[in-house]
N, C-alpha and C positions, 0 to 999 in steps of 0.2 A: 461732610462727604455726601454728594448727591448720587443716588443710584437711579438712572434713567430707565425707561421701559426696555431699552435694548440690553441692559445689564443682565446677564444670565444668573446673577445671584438673586434676582427677584423672581418669585413665582406668582402666577396669577390663578386665582380660584374663580372659575366661571365655566358654564356649560359650553360656551362657544370659544373657538380659538382666538387668541389675541395676536394682532399684527404688531410685533415688537419693533418693526421698522418705523412706525409712526412716532412722532414726538409726543403725542398725547393719545392714550389708549382708553377706549371704553370697554367695560366688562359687560358683555351681552349674554343674556340667558337664552334668547330665541334666534333662530336663523333669520336672515334678512327677509326671506319670502313670507315668513309668518308675521313679521312686523308689518309688512306691506298689506297682507291680508286683513289684519285687524284695524288698519287705519280707518278712522271714521266710525268704527263699530262700538267702541267701548268708552267713549269720552276721552280723557287725556291719554295720548299715546305713551306718555311716560309710565303708565301702568305696565306697559310691555317693556319699555326701555329701562325701567328702574332695575336695581341690582341687589335685591335681597339675597343673601347667601353668597355674594361675590366679594372677593377681597384680594389683597396683595400681601405676599408673605416673604420673609427673609429670616435666616438664622443669624442672630447678632447678640453682642453683649452691650450694645449702646444703651445708655440710661434713658434715652427717648427716641422715638421715631417721629418724623415730621412728614406727613403725606402732603404732597403738593398736587392740587387739582386746578382745572380751569373749566369754565362753562358750567359751574355749579348752578343748578336751577331747582327751585322748589315748586311742586305742582299741586300740592294739597295744603290746606290751612291747618296743619298739625305740626307739632315740634318734630324736628329731624336731626339726627346726629350720626356720627361714626363711632366705632369702638375698636379697641385694641385688645387682643388676647395674647398672653404670654404662656408658652408651654412649660409645665413643671416636670421635673424628672420622674415623678410618679404617674404621669399621664394625665393629670388634671390641668386645668387652665386658669390662670389668674386673668383679671380683666380690668380695663379702665374705659369709661365712657366719655365721649366728648360732651361739651355743652350743646344746647340747642343751636343749630346753625340757620334757623329760619330767617334771621335778619341779615344773613351774609350770603351773597350770591357772586357769580363770576369767578375770578381767580382767588384761591384760598390756600394758605399754608396752615396746617393744623398739627400742632405738636401734642403727642400723647406720651406719657411717662411710663417706662417699663419697670423701673425699680431695680434694674439689673446692675451688677457690679462688673468691673473689668475681668475678663476671662470666663464669665458666666454666660456662655453662648447658649441661647435658647431660641426655638422657633417663635416668631412673632407674626401675627396676622392683623392687618387693619381691614376691618369690614366696612363696606360702603353703606350709605343710608338705605333703608327699606323702600322709600318712595322717591326721593330726589334723584336727579341724574347729574353726572359729572364725567370728566375725562381726567385720567391720572397722568401727570407729567413727570412724576418721580417720587422717590422716598429719600429723605435726607436723614443721615445718622451722624453721631458724634465723630469728629475727624479721626480720633485715635481708636475707634471701635473696630472690632473684628466683624466681618460679614461673610456669609457663605450661603450657598443655595440650600433650600429646604424644600423637598418635594412633598406637597400635601397628598394624603392618601386618596385613592380612587373613590368616587362616590358609590355608595351602596344602597341609597334610598332615593327614590323619585317621589317628590311631594308635589302633586298637581292640585291646584285649587284656585280660589278667587282671592278677594282682598284679605280674608282671614288668614290664608296661607301666606300671602304676600307680607302681611304684617301691618296693615293699616291701623293707625292710632298708637303705634309704638314709636317712641323717639329712638331707642337703642336697637340696632340690629341684633343684639344679643337677647332681646326680649320676645322675639317672635316664638311661637310655639314650636316651629320647626327647629330653630337653633337650640332651644332648650332641650328638646328630645335628641337632637343630633349629639349633643354633649353627654346627655344622660345615658344614651345607648351606645355611645362611641361608634356612630354610624354616619359617616360623611354623606351629605345630602345635596341634591339639586333642588332648590326652591323655585318651582315654576308657578307660583301664585300670580294671578293677574286680576287686579281690581276691575270689577264690572263684567267679567267674562261669564258667559253661560256655559252649559255643557256642550263643548265644541270639540268633537273628536279630531277634526283636521288640525286643530291648533297644537295638540299634544301627541299625535301619532308618532312623529319623528323621535321624540324622547323615549317613548315606550319601546321603540324598535332599536334604540341606540345600543342597548346591551341587555343582558339578562339581570334583572334587578332582584336582589334579595328582599327588598321591601318596596311596594308601591302603595301610596295613599292617595286617594282622590277625594277632594272636599269641594264638590261643585253642586249647584242646584239652587242656591239662594237667589241668584240673579235671574233665574227662569221665572221667578214669581212676580216680576214687575208688570207682565202683561199676559193676557189669556193665551195668546198664540205661542209663547214660549213655555207656558205651563203644559200645553197640550203635546209639545214635542219632547218634553224632558225625559220620559221613560225610554222612548226610542233612541234618543241621543246617548243616554246612559248605557243602553245595551250595546250600541256600536262601540263606545269607548271601552267597555268591559271586554268585548270580543277582541279588540286590538291588544288590550293589556294581557289577556290570558294567552294569546298567541305567542307572547314572549316568555311564557312559563316563569312568572315571577315566583320568588320564594314565598311571599306573603302579599296578598292583595286585599286592601280594605277600603271601604267607601264611608266617609264621614258624612252623614246626612246633614242637611241644613239645620243649624241650631235654632232653638227658640228665639224669636224676636219680640221685643216689647209690644209692637203694634198688634200682635196676635191677641193680646188681652186688652187692647185699647189704651195702652200706656206709651210713654215716651214722647219725643218731639213729633210735631205733625208732618215734617218733611225732612229729607236729606238731599241737599243740592238739587232741589226741584222735583225730587221723587216723593210722591205722597206716601207717608208711613201711617196708613189708616187701617181700619179693620178689614177692608176689602183686599188690601195688599197682604195683610197677615193671613187671610184665608187662602190666597193663592199660594203663598209659601207653604202652608200646611198641606195643600193639595199636591204640590211638588214633592214634599216629604213622603206623603202616602204613596204616590205613584212610584217613586224610587224604591221605597221599601218593598212594594209588591213585585216590581220587575226584578229587583236584585235577589229576591227569594228564589228565583229560578237558577241561581248560581251558588250552590252550597259551598264552593271553595272561596267565595268572596265574603269576607267578614264585614258586616254592616254595623257601624258605630253610631250611637244616638246619645242625645242629651249631654253634650260635651261642655255646655255653658249653663250657668244658673238661670232659672226662670225668675229673674229679678231685674226690673228695668234700671235699677241704680247702677248696674254693671256696664251699661251702654250709654255713654254720655251723648252720642250722636244718634242713638236709636238703632244702630246696626253693629257697631264695632266695639269690642271690649277694650279696656285699658291694658297696660302691661300686666297688671294683676290678673285680669281676666284671661290673658293668654297663658299665664302660669297655671290657672285653673284648667284651661283647655288641655294643656300638656299633661297635667296630672290625670285628668279624666281619660284621655286617650291612652296614656300609658297603662292605666289600670285595666283597660279592656283588651289591648293588644299584648299578646304573649309571643315574643319572637324566639326563634331557635337560639339556644345558647343562654337563655334565661334573662335576656334584656327586658 
């Protein structure tokens, strides 16, 4: 049995509304005007059009779900996959990851097994790849299975950031630090990480004003270190972004400073996709970190988080991004510093 996008038994998890009248739907994180604004600024536009934290959900007892997509495209040379989560009665989630999809593009039907038995109706979510893009044409379930609408909970956490928030270098959408903490804290999130973005208030202002957020995390600044001109503007841009965030009266606001990079100690590969990873670049990133720390000190209600990744170049295969294990460490370090209301 095929559930098409028009079928109300499907729920879509995405910051932007989904036009169910289309035969194939994309799950977008940013308004169209933001996508146009960033065109040509950050390298692959897929960094904006990618869908970390976006998925399609249904309550079912089907022993498998088969997500059908078209126009699957891979925009970075790293493994990419989808993942399935199955809700348990105790509030936890079982999961199943897809294989690496990098060698498959275009139209794709991907079957993921739930392990459910007839009558065992549970909420199931298929999460899209962190970096690749695609359009969903439907979800197929076993012909005799039950299906019902399941409404995902409203987002409570706005995660703003760059490629580390987006999930660069992770194959599974479940391995990003945002998803790990979303499940640990039981705090549904919007993941607005964009690879290559600098501290750009205009890009994120709409989301900060969208609702009163119990938690806002901002993890920006590393990409300001690529050139002197963006280093010099980092503190002023950060202040603008913080003022916008504070105007929304968030429950908790934290800024994750740019983590240590191997090139700061003269280690790691010499470049990343044409960007020099040398001591001069490392020094600029350190200057950004210092400038942000100084400016953010003017805002006692903003928690500043530091040293979220190990100072060990072996954790960064490409010189910039950690592996899934590194993101687990990032999540643990962040959780140890943030203490949310309610004891999360």
